[in-house]
C-alpha positions in Angstrom: 14.8 9.8 -4.5 13.5 11.7 -7.5 9.8 12.5 -7.9 9.3 10.2 -10.8 10.4 7.1 -8.8 8.4 8.3 -5.8 5.2 8.6 -7.9 5.8 5.2 -9.5 6.3 3.5 -6.1 3.3 5.3 -4.6 1.0 4.3 -7.4 2.2 0.7 -7.3 1.8 0.5 -3.5 -1.7 2.0 -3.8 -2.6 -0.6 -6.4 -1.2 -3.4 -4.2 -3.2 -2.0 -1.3 -6.4 -2.1 -3.3 -5.7 -5.6 -4.7 -4.9 -7.1 -1.3 -7.9 -5.4 0.3 -10.1 -7.0 -2.4 -8.6 -10.4 -1.9 -8.8 -10.1 1.9 -12.5 -9.2 1.7 -13.5 -12.4 -0.2 -15.2 -15.0 1.8 -13.1 -18.1 2.6 -13.5 -21.1 0.3 -13.7 -24.2 2.5 -13.3 -26.5 -0.4 -9.9 -25.1 -1.3 -8.7 -25.1 2.2 -7.1 -22.3 4.3 -5.6 -19.2 2.7 -1.9 -19.3 2.4 -1.3 -15.6 1.9 -2.4 -13.3 4.8 -4.1 -10.6 2.6 -5.3 -8.3 5.4 -1.8 -7.8 7.1 -0.3 -7.3 3.6 -2.9 -4.6 2.9 -2.0 -2.8 6.1 1.7 -2.9 5.2 1.1 -1.6 1.7 -1.1 1.2 3.0 1.6 2.2 5.4 4.1 2.3 2.5 1.6 4.4 0.5 1.4 6.9 3.4 5.2 7.1 3.7 5.5 7.7 0.0 2.8 10.4 0.4 4.8 12.1 3.1 7.9 11.9 1.0 6.1 13.4 -2.0 4.8 16.2 0.2 8.4 16.9 1.2 9.5 16.9 -2.4 6.8 19.4 -3.2 8.1 21.8 -0.6 5.8 21.3 2.4 7.7 21.7 5.6 7.2 19.3 8.5 8.8 21.3 11.3 7.6 21.9 14.8 
């Protein structure tokens, strides 16, 4: 995957992580009912994707991950 696409995906995943973290931290609104989107597990998934893109970016920049 080229570096441009990696940076775009990493930035979008980081933005989604921040957005879902913000939405997950809001107090529940009992008038509206239960939340239909599980924001905290989504935040964890987006953060894992950001970390994977960071590792891929480090590999593209020439950092070696050997034993």
